[in-house]
TILUM-226249 format. One record per residue (C-alpha): residue in one letter; x, y, z. Coordinates in nm, 2 decimals. Layout:
REM TILUM-226249
<site><residu>A</residu><c1>X</c1><c2>Y</c2><c3>Z</c3></site>
...
***
This chain:
REM TILUM-226249
<site><residu>M</residu><c1>11.31</c1><c2>11.31</c2><c3>8.87</c3></site>
<site><residu>A</residu><c1>11.41</c1><c2>11.17</c2><c3>9.21</c3></site>
<site><residu>Q</residu><c1>11.19</c1><c2>11.42</c2><c3>9.39</c3></site>
<site><residu>E</residu><c1>10.89</c1><c2>11.32</c2><c3>9.17</c3></site>
<site><residu>L</residu><c1>10.94</c1><c2>10.95</c2><c3>9.26</c3></site>
<site><residu>I</residu><c1>10.96</c1><c2>11.04</c2><c3>9.63</c3></site>
<site><residu>A</residu><c1>10.65</c1><c2>11.25</c2><c3>9.61</c3></site>
<site><residu>S</residu><c1>10.46</c1><c2>10.97</c2><c3>9.43</c3></site>
<site><residu>N</residu><c1>10.58</c1><c2>10.72</c2><c3>9.69</c3></site>
<site><residu>Y</residu><c1>10.44</c1><c2>10.94</c2><c3>9.96</c3></site>
<site><residu>A</residu><c1>10.11</c1><c2>10.97</c2><c3>9.78</c3></site>
<site><residu>V</residu><c1>10.08</c1><c2>10.59</c2><c3>9.75</c3></site>
<site><residu>T</residu><c1>10.17</c1><c2>10.54</c2><c3>10.11</c3></site>
<site><residu>A</residu><c1>9.90</c1><c2>10.80</c2><c3>10.21</c3></site>
<site><residu>E</residu><c1>9.64</c1><c2>10.61</c2><c3>10.01</c3></site>
<site><residu>Q</residu><c1>9.73</c1><c2>10.28</c2><c3>10.17</c3></site>
<site><residu>I</residu><c1>9.70</c1><c2>10.42</c2><c3>10.53</c3></site>
<site><residu>N</residu><c1>9.34</c1><c2>10.43</c2><c3>10.63</c3></site>
<site><residu>T</residu><c1>9.31</c1><c2>10.59</c2><c3>10.98</c3></site>
<site><residu>G</residu><c1>8.94</c1><c2>10.52</c2><c3>11.01</c3></site>
<site><residu>A</residu><c1>9.00</c1><c2>10.15</c2><c3>10.96</c3></site>
<site><residu>L</residu><c1>9.28</c1><c2>10.15</c2><c3>11.21</c3></site>
<site><residu>V</residu><c1>9.06</c1><c2>10.32</c2><c3>11.47</c3></site>
<site><residu>L</residu><c1>8.78</c1><c2>10.08</c2><c3>11.41</c3></site>
<site><residu>G</residu><c1>9.02</c1><c2>9.78</c2><c3>11.43</c3></site>
<site><residu>A</residu><c1>9.17</c1><c2>9.91</c2><c3>11.75</c3></site>
<site><residu>G</residu><c1>8.83</c1><c2>9.97</c2><c3>11.91</c3></site>
<site><residu>L</residu><c1>8.72</c1><c2>9.62</c2><c3>11.82</c3></site>
<site><residu>A</residu><c1>9.04</c1><c2>9.47</c2><c3>11.96</c3></site>
<site><residu>L</residu><c1>9.00</c1><c2>9.67</c2><c3>12.28</c3></site>
<site><residu>T</residu><c1>8.64</c1><c2>9.57</c2><c3>12.31</c3></site>
<site><residu>S</residu><c1>8.73</c1><c2>9.20</c2><c3>12.27</c3></site>
<site><residu>M</residu><c1>9.01</c1><c2>9.20</c2><c3>12.52</c3></site>
<site><residu>I</residu><c1>8.86</c1><c2>9.42</c2><c3>12.80</c3></site>
<site><residu>L</residu><c1>8.49</c1><c2>9.49</c2><c3>12.77</c3></site>
<site><residu>V</residu><c1>8.36</c1><c2>9.14</c2><c3>12.66</c3></site>
<site><residu>P</residu><c1>8.52</c1><c2>8.95</c2><c3>12.94</c3></site>
<site><residu>A</residu><c1>8.40</c1><c2>9.21</c2><c3>13.20</c3></site>
<site><residu>L</residu><c1>8.05</c1><c2>9.21</c2><c3>13.07</c3></site>
<site><residu>A</residu><c1>8.04</c1><c2>8.83</c2><c3>13.04</c3></site>
<site><residu>M</residu><c1>8.15</c1><c2>8.80</c2><c3>13.40</c3></site>
<site><residu>R</residu><c1>7.89</c1><c2>9.06</c2><c3>13.51</c3></site>
<site><residu>L</residu><c1>7.61</c1><c2>8.88</c2><c3>13.32</c3></site>
<site><residu>G</residu><c1>7.73</c1><c2>8.53</c2><c3>13.41</c3></site>
<site><residu>L</residu><c1>7.79</c1><c2>8.40</c2><c3>13.06</c3></site>
<site><residu>S</residu><c1>7.98</c1><c2>8.08</c2><c3>13.00</c3></site>
<site><residu>A</residu><c1>8.35</c1><c2>8.08</c2><c3>12.91</c3></site>
<site><residu>S</residu><c1>8.28</c1><c2>7.92</c2><c3>12.57</c3></site>
<site><residu>L</residu><c1>8.03</c1><c2>8.19</c2><c3>12.48</c3></site>
<site><residu>T</residu><c1>8.27</c1><c2>8.46</c2><c3>12.60</c3></site>
<site><residu>G</residu><c1>8.55</c1><c2>8.31</c2><c3>12.39</c3></site>
<site><residu>A</residu><c1>8.33</c1><c2>8.29</c2><c3>12.08</c3></site>
<site><residu>L</residu><c1>8.24</c1><c2>8.66</c2><c3>12.12</c3></site>
<site><residu>R</residu><c1>8.61</c1><c2>8.75</c2><c3>12.16</c3></site>
<site><residu>I</residu><c1>8.70</c1><c2>8.55</c2><c3>11.85</c3></site>
<site><residu>A</residu><c1>8.43</c1><c2>8.71</c2><c3>11.64</c3></site>
<site><residu>L</residu><c1>8.54</c1><c2>9.06</c2><c3>11.74</c3></site>
<site><residu>M</residu><c1>8.91</c1><c2>8.99</c2><c3>11.68</c3></site>
<site><residu>K</residu><c1>8.82</c1><c2>8.85</c2><c3>11.33</c3></site>
<site><residu>A</residu><c1>8.62</c1><c2>9.17</c2><c3>11.26</c3></site>
<site><residu>S</residu><c1>8.91</c1><c2>9.38</c2><c3>11.38</c3></site>
<site><residu>N</residu><c1>9.14</c1><c2>9.19</c2><c3>11.14</c3></site>
<site><residu>R</residu><c1>8.91</c1><c2>9.25</c2><c3>10.85</c3></site>
<site><residu>A</residu><c1>8.87</c1><c2>9.62</c2><c3>10.93</c3></site>
<site><residu>T</residu><c1>9.24</c1><c2>9.68</c2><c3>10.93</c3></site>
<site><residu>A</residu><c1>9.34</c1><c2>9.46</c2><c3>10.63</c3></site>
<site><residu>V</residu><c1>9.54</c1><c2>9.66</c2><c3>10.38</c3></site>
<site><residu>K</residu><c1>9.40</c1><c2>9.64</c2><c3>10.03</c3></site>
<site><residu>P</residu><c1>9.65</c1><c2>9.63</c2><c3>9.75</c3></site>
<site><residu>A</residu><c1>9.70</c1><c2>9.95</c2><c3>9.56</c3></site>
<site><residu>I</residu><c1>9.54</c1><c2>9.96</c2><c3>9.22</c3></site>
<site><residu>D</residu><c1>9.74</c1><c2>10.11</c2><c3>8.94</c3></site>
<site><residu>A</residu><c1>9.60</c1><c2>10.30</c2><c3>8.64</c3></site>
<site><residu>Q</residu><c1>9.60</c1><c2>10.00</c2><c3>8.41</c3></site>
<site><residu>Q</residu><c1>9.39</c1><c2>9.79</c2><c3>8.65</c3></site>
<site><residu>R</residu><c1>9.15</c1><c2>10.07</c2><c3>8.69</c3></site>
<site><residu>L</residu><c1>9.10</c1><c2>10.09</c2><c3>8.31</c3></site>
<site><residu>L</residu><c1>9.04</c1><c2>9.72</c2><c3>8.29</c3></site>
<site><residu>R</residu><c1>8.76</c1><c2>9.73</c2><c3>8.56</c3></site>
***
């Protein structure tokens, strides 16, 4: 019984971890922290425009990595 609970907990945890979303979020965060300021300096963009681009990329990174709640069997049946 205990082993079945542990196995089901591992399965739920594996469903919650989405490596693609984590890679995308990390890439967007890296882009906003390093590449955007470097390109903005090279192109001569203003600081406010650079800041707006960084904020937009960080928000996109946050949305990409947001953990969606697990849906149990009863909720699936109701949908």
